[in-house]
Structure formats: C-alpha cells, structure tokens
C-alpha positions in Angstrom: 153.6 174.9 81.7 150.3 175.2 81.5 147.5 173.0 79.7 143.8 172.9 78.7 141.7 170.7 81.3 140.5 168.0 79.9 137.3 166.4 80.7 138.2 163.6 83.2 140.6 165.6 85.3 137.9 168.2 85.5 135.3 166.0 86.8 138.1 164.6 89.2 138.9 167.9 90.9 135.6 168.7 91.2 134.4 165.4 93.1 137.8 165.5 95.2 137.2 169.0 96.2 133.3 168.5 96.8 133.8 165.7 99.2 136.5 167.4 101.0 134.2 170.3 101.9 131.1 168.4 101.8 132.7 166.3 104.3 134.7 169.1 106.7 131.4 171.1 106.7 129.1 168.0 107.4 131.6 167.5 110.5 131.9 171.4 111.6 127.8 171.7 111.4 125.9 168.6 112.8 129.0 167.1 114.5 128.7 164.1 112.8 132.5 162.3 111.2 131.5 161.2 107.7 135.4 160.5 107.1 135.1 157.7 109.6 132.6 155.9 107.0 134.9 157.1 104.2 138.6 156.3 105.0 140.2 153.4 104.4 141.0 150.6 107.2 142.7 147.6 106.9 140.7 144.9 105.9 141.4 143.4 109.6 140.2 145.9 111.5 136.0 146.0 112.6 135.8 149.8 111.0 136.8 148.6 107.8 133.3 148.8 105.3 133.6 147.5 101.5 132.7 151.1 100.2 136.0 152.8 101.7 137.8 150.7 98.9 136.3 153.6 97.0 135.2 156.4 98.7 139.1 156.7 100.0 140.4 157.4 97.0 138.4 161.4 97.5 139.2 161.6 101.0 142.2 163.8 102.0 143.5 164.2 105.2 144.1 168.0 105.1 143.9 171.2 102.9 147.4 170.5 101.8 147.2 167.0 101.3 144.3 168.2 98.9 146.0 170.6 97.3 149.4 168.8 96.7 147.4 166.0 94.8 144.8 168.2 92.9 147.9 170.1 91.5 149.5 167.2 90.3 146.1 166.3 88.7 145.7 169.4 87.4 148.8 170.0 85.2 149.7 166.4 84.5 146.7 164.8 83.8 145.6 166.7 80.8 148.7 165.0 79.0 147.9 161.9 80.0 144.2 162.1 79.2 144.9 163.3 75.9 147.3 160.6 75.2 145.5 158.0 76.5 142.0 158.9 75.9 138.8 160.0 78.2 137.6 156.5 79.0 141.0 154.9 79.3 142.2 157.3 81.8 139.4 157.3 83.8 140.0 153.8 84.3 143.8 153.8 84.9 143.5 156.3 87.8 141.0 154.0 89.4 143.3 151.1 88.7 146.3 153.2 90.0 143.9 153.2 93.2 142.9 150.2 93.9 146.8 149.4 93.3 147.8 151.4 96.1 145.2 150.0 98.5 146.2 146.4 96.8 150.0 147.4 98.4 148.8 149.3 101.2 146.7 146.3 102.6 149.8 143.9 101.7 152.3 145.7 103.8 150.3 145.9 106.8 149.7 141.9 106.3 152.6 141.4 105.9 153.8 143.3 109.1 150.7 141.2 111.4 151.8 138.1 110.2 155.3 138.7 110.9 154.3 139.4 114.5 151.7 136.1 114.5 153.9 134.3 117.2 153.4 137.3 119.8 149.6 138.0 118.7 148.8 134.2 119.4 149.5 135.0 123.0 147.3 137.8 123.2 144.1 139.7 122.0 144.0 143.6 121.2 141.6 144.1 123.7 144.5 142.4 126.2 147.1 143.8 124.8 145.4 147.5 125.3 145.1 146.5 128.9 148.6 145.7 129.7 150.0 148.4 128.1 147.4 150.7 130.1 148.9 148.9 133.3 152.3 147.6 132.7 151.7 144.3 134.4 153.7 142.4 131.8 154.3 139.2 134.5 152.6 135.7 133.3 151.5 136.9 129.9 154.8 135.9 127.5 155.7 138.9 126.6 158.5 142.0 127.6 157.6 145.3 128.1 159.8 145.9 124.8 157.7 143.2 123.0 154.9 144.5 124.2 155.4 148.0 123.0 156.4 146.7 119.5 153.2 144.4 118.6 151.3 147.2 120.1 152.6 149.9 117.4 152.1 147.1 115.0 148.9 146.1 115.8 148.0 149.7 116.4 148.9 150.6 112.5 146.6 147.7 111.5 143.6 147.9 114.0 143.0 151.9 113.8 145.6 153.8 111.4 142.7 154.9 108.3 144.4 155.6 104.6 143.2 158.1 102.7 143.4 160.3 99.4 143.9 160.3 95.8 148.0 160.1 96.3 148.4 156.6 94.6 146.2 157.5 91.8 148.5 160.7 91.4 151.5 158.6 91.3 150.5 156.8 89.1 150.1 159.2 86.9 153.4 161.2 87.4 154.8 158.1 86.2 152.3 157.7 83.0 153.7 161.1 82.0 157.3 160.1 83.1 156.8 157.4 80.2 155.1 159.2 77.6 156.8 162.8 78.0 160.2 161.7 79.9 162.2 164.6 78.5 159.8 167.1 79.3 161.2 169.7 81.3 159.2 170.5 84.5 159.5 173.4 87.1 159.8 172.7 90.6 158.9 174.9 93.0 161.7 174.8 95.6 164.5 175.0 94.3 163.2 176.9 91.4 164.8 174.6 88.6 163.8 172.9 85.7 164.0 169.3 85.8 163.2 166.3 83.2 160.2 164.5 84.0 162.1 160.9 84.1 164.3 162.2 86.4 161.6 164.2 88.9 159.2 161.0 88.8 162.6 158.7 89.4 163.3 160.9 92.6 159.9 161.3 94.1 159.7 157.4 93.9 162.7 157.2 95.5 162.1 159.2 98.2 159.1 157.4 98.9 160.6 153.9 99.0 163.8 155.2 101.2 160.8 156.6 103.8 158.7 153.9 103.5 161.7 150.8 104.4 163.2 152.8 106.5 160.0 154.1 108.4 160.9 157.4 108.4 158.4 160.6 107.6 155.4 158.5 109.5 151.7 159.2 109.0 152.6 159.0 104.8 151.3 155.5 103.2 154.3 155.4 101.6 153.9 152.0 99.9 151.1 152.9 98.7 152.5 155.9 96.1 155.0 153.0 95.1 151.9 150.7 94.4 150.1 153.0 92.6 153.5 153.9 90.7 153.7 150.1 89.6 150.2 150.2 88.7 151.1 152.6 86.4 153.8 151.5 85.2 152.4 148.0 84.3 149.4 149.7 82.9 151.1 152.0 80.4 153.7 148.9 79.3 150.9 146.2 78.5 148.6 149.4 76.3 151.5 151.0 75.0 154.5 149.3 75.8 157.8 150.5 77.1 158.4 154.0 75.8 161.8 153.9 77.9 163.1 151.6 75.0 162.0 154.1 72.3 
C-alpha cells in the first residue's frame, strides 16, 4: 500500500531523521552527548529539563527504532493527514506524543509512591551505597526489599524515554478508526490483515507486555497512552467511526 506523501508527514520525517543524524554525529565528532539533554527523564529525576517534554518525541534509541516509527508514519500518516487536514493532524500528532509521556510519567509516579513506605527509610544515594556494600543491618530493609526498591527507583531516576512511538501509535489508532476494514500487508508473516485487527493486536501486545513486565526497555504504557489520546481526539472531532 502506497500513498502520496503529505506536507506535515514529510516535515516530521525530515525532522526526525535530522535530529537522529545530528545527535549521532555530534557525539562521534565532538564527544558531546546531546541525547542526555533531549531524552525525557522523569520529573523526579535531577536530569529532567522542561524542554525534554518536546524534544524526546524527535529522539530515537537506534536506527531500528527510528526506521519502525518512520515507516509507520510514512505509510499510514498521509491517510490520516488527508482525512484531518494538515493543521489538525499536526496538533493531533503532538497531542498523542503528550498523551504518551503523561501515561509514562503517571506509571513512574505510581511505581514510586507504591514504594513510599520504603523510600521514607533511605535516600537514593544511601540505597546505591547499600547495594554496593551489601550491609543491610540497621537499615530496616532486607536484601529482597532493597533490590526491589533499587530497581524501581533506578528506573524512575535514570531510565529516560525517547522516540515518536507514542505519537505514531496515535496515528495507528486514528487510521484504524477511519479505515477499519482497509487491509494492510504484514512483513512477517506476509499476509494481509484488516487495520482494526492489526492495530488492536499491537495495542494488546503492548498492554500485556507492560503489565507482565516483559520486553523491558520499551515504554509500553507510553505507546498505550498515545493510542488512548488518539482515540479520544478522533472520537471528539469525528465521533466514533466504529459505530458507523
């Protein structure tokens, strides 16, 4: 399935590629890691900067990450942009990215405050020292509690989020709502499947992976947040096409 490229999709593709190449080349040529400034850290982290709320949507963790997102935008984005119009599509894209980061940050906060009883006993620096020395006596924490707390807090404080995936999932969801019965050809396996079933399957896999803790290193709840924002906006602007 091919479609003529549209203005906003074209500019988003160019911007994402420029940022990826620029950050990569800057790191290789000068040793300056710009990604540390542009990736999104939790507001609980000392590495958080407000500009990251926007810049993280144009960062990617590798060429495969960039390729997956940009292929999705290239093939499906023009259909959604033509249906919405360029201005509304840009607002939609950015809003879905915002929905993704809110979902991710929300999960971070839930994870953090679910450990509030333990975090009141020890600071992050003390916890790092404790994990390094293994001297748990007098801390009020057992080994298992300390390891669980460290893993949870390390993720909140030090694991950033990058990528346009949340916004892309919003585009996927909008495409499935506008063109639910249009068949898309999978690469693996190479079979056609209706958009509504394909997108539902992708979101279901993300939900399962996020809840079960599988495929760590992927912001599954950010993907889901982008899709939810996409569903909300399309439903508000156009009604629920699934009912038609």
